Backbone as CSV, one residue per row, in Angstrom:
resi,resn,N_x,N_y,N_z,CA_x,CA_y,CA_z,C_x,C_y,C_z
1,MET,0.831,-1.179,0.038,0.043,-0.021,-0.034,0.863,1.210,0.004
2,SER,0.609,2.179,-0.835,1.291,3.475,-0.868,0.963,4.383,0.197
3,GLU,1.837,5.248,0.645,1.466,6.250,1.569,0.510,7.259,1.050
4,TYR,0.414,7.423,-0.251,-0.537,8.402,-0.908,-1.717,7.703,-1.364
5,ARG,-2.928,8.397,-1.196,-4.158,7.849,-1.733,-4.505,8.625,-2.920
6,TYR,-4.849,7.946,-3.990,-5.075,8.604,-5.241,-6.596,8.451,-5.572
7,GLY,-7.264,9.539,-5.911,-8.589,9.594,-6.301,-8.747,10.020,-7.736
8,GLY,-9.888,10.225,-8.241,-10.067,10.727,-9.620,-9.401,12.000,-9.941
9,HIS,-9.525,12.951,-8.992,-8.997,14.198,-9.120,-8.128,14.663,-7.864
10,THR,-7.712,13.715,-7.130,-7.001,14.079,-5.921,-5.888,13.163,-5.544
11,VAL,-4.833,13.715,-4.821,-3.884,12.903,-4.223,-3.737,13.419,-2.767
12,SER,-3.821,12.552,-1.773,-3.734,12.969,-0.427,-2.924,12.000,0.399
13,ARG,-2.381,12.460,1.482,-1.729,11.657,2.472,-2.141,12.065,3.865
14,LEU,-2.983,11.200,4.463,-3.547,11.453,5.789,-2.778,10.681,6.877
15,THR,-2.480,11.363,7.935,-1.870,10.669,9.040,-2.743,10.652,10.245
16,VAL,-2.568,9.688,11.075,-3.474,9.463,12.247,-2.639,9.376,13.452
17,HIS,-3.014,10.026,14.577,-2.377,9.877,15.877,-3.568,9.643,16.803
18,LEU,-3.659,8.340,17.181,-4.824,7.927,18.087,-4.408,7.614,19.412
19,VAL,-5.044,8.273,20.437,-4.750,7.874,21.801,-6.012,7.479,22.467
20,TRP,-5.983,6.245,23.007,-7.200,5.786,23.722,-6.795,5.707,25.210
21,VAL,-7.570,6.490,26.022,-7.255,6.625,27.369,-8.372,5.973,28.295
22,THR,-8.002,5.394,29.458,-8.948,4.879,30.294,-9.607,5.949,31.117
23,LYS,-10.868,5.688,31.635,-11.545,6.750,32.374,-10.730,6.991,33.739
24,TYR,-10.572,8.295,33.949,-9.831,8.790,35.114,-8.375,8.298,35.107
25,ARG,-7.912,7.907,33.890,-6.491,7.404,33.760,-6.145,6.288,34.804
26,TYR,-7.219,5.423,35.027,-6.959,4.318,35.969,-5.903,3.379,35.222
27,LYS,-4.993,2.783,36.008,-3.931,1.949,35.437,-4.441,0.489,35.442
28,VAL,-5.281,0.186,34.406,-5.934,-1.075,34.437,-5.495,-1.909,33.174
29,LEU,-4.875,-1.226,32.292,-4.458,-1.974,30.973,-3.127,-2.857,31.219
30,THR,-3.362,-4.002,31.729,-2.145,-4.968,31.978,-2.605,-6.306,31.435
31,GLY,-1.593,-7.097,31.140,-1.813,-8.519,30.665,-2.745,-8.614,29.455
32,ASP,-3.724,-9.554,29.710,-4.639,-9.831,28.577,-5.542,-8.670,28.209
33,ILE,-5.865,-7.831,29.085,-6.637,-6.625,28.827,-5.927,-5.692,27.878
34,GLN,-4.700,-5.431,28.183,-3.818,-4.582,27.349,-3.711,-5.113,25.878
35,LYS,-3.476,-6.471,25.821,-3.321,-7.105,24.503,-4.638,-6.981,23.729
36,ARG,-5.767,-7.238,24.373,-7.027,-7.176,23.696,-7.445,-5.743,23.216
37,CYS,-7.187,-4.722,24.011,-7.337,-3.366,23.613,-6.524,-3.003,22.414
38,ARG,-5.271,-3.498,22.407,-4.336,-3.172,21.244,-4.983,-3.829,20.011
39,GLU,-5.348,-5.096,20.060,-5.976,-5.845,18.957,-7.147,-5.099,18.476
40,LEU,-8.009,-4.594,19.309,-9.293,-3.900,18.962,-8.950,-2.640,18.168
41,LEU,-7.923,-1.844,18.710,-7.567,-0.661,17.972,-7.039,-0.898,16.600
42,ILE,-6.103,-1.934,16.556,-5.555,-2.309,15.204,-6.624,-2.807,14.308
43,GLN,-7.587,-3.594,14.784,-8.696,-4.001,13.936,-9.498,-2.828,13.425
44,GLY,-9.745,-1.800,14.250,-10.464,-0.610,13.844,-9.688,0.131,12.752
45,CYS,-8.367,0.122,12.938,-7.612,0.813,11.866,-7.638,0.054,10.585
46,ASP,-7.617,-1.260,10.682,-7.771,-2.116,9.379,-9.118,-1.891,8.765
47,THR,-10.131,-1.721,9.576,-11.478,-1.563,8.956,-11.592,-0.198,8.266
48,GLU,-10.967,0.814,8.778,-10.952,2.111,8.086,-9.767,2.264,7.128
49,ASP,-9.051,1.203,6.712,-7.989,1.188,5.746,-6.935,2.149,6.245
50,VAL,-6.572,2.202,7.512,-5.426,2.897,8.096,-4.350,2.014,8.527
51,ARG,-3.215,2.176,7.889,-2.054,1.267,8.228,-1.372,1.709,9.507
52,SER,-1.401,0.840,10.433,-0.831,1.179,11.790,0.758,1.056,11.640
53,LEU,1.379,2.103,11.909,2.904,2.157,11.761,3.581,1.834,13.051
54,SER,3.060,2.415,14.107,3.793,2.187,15.448,2.806,2.440,16.529
55,GLY,3.095,2.014,17.722,2.277,2.260,18.878,2.983,2.055,20.161
56,VAL,2.453,2.638,21.267,2.967,2.453,22.535,1.870,2.089,23.472
57,ASP,2.092,1.066,24.267,1.039,0.653,25.266,1.455,0.926,26.682
58,SER,0.674,1.632,27.365,0.938,1.891,28.863,-0.190,1.356,29.641
59,LYS,-0.114,1.474,30.932,-1.088,0.951,31.790,-2.384,1.744,31.871
60,ASP,-2.255,3.015,31.360,-3.498,3.856,31.421,-3.885,4.470,29.969
61,HIS,-3.074,4.111,28.928,-3.425,4.643,27.546,-2.629,3.791,26.558
62,ILE,-3.239,3.952,25.287,-2.590,3.286,24.167,-2.438,4.321,23.091
63,HIS,-1.238,4.422,22.460,-1.030,5.269,21.356,-0.895,4.413,20.063
64,ARG,-1.468,5.009,18.991,-1.324,4.396,17.710,-1.006,5.422,16.612
65,HIS,0.034,5.313,15.793,0.342,6.194,14.730,0.156,5.483,13.429
66,GLY,-0.526,6.075,12.476,-0.809,5.400,11.182,-0.815,6.376,10.042
67,VAL,-0.907,5.778,8.910,-1.046,6.423,7.659,-2.310,5.889,6.922
């Protein structure tokens, strides 16, 4: 997949910086819960045709960067 998206009359490059944060920043994202949340965010990116480039998982938030 190219970083650029081509349309009939357009060329675009959209980038995404997604941060998913737990309520009140509770530190509950550990073990299987953290893995499942990461999988769901990647699945959501795939559904919207966003290529996930990198990410960081913490106990209270998950970052995803994509194109």
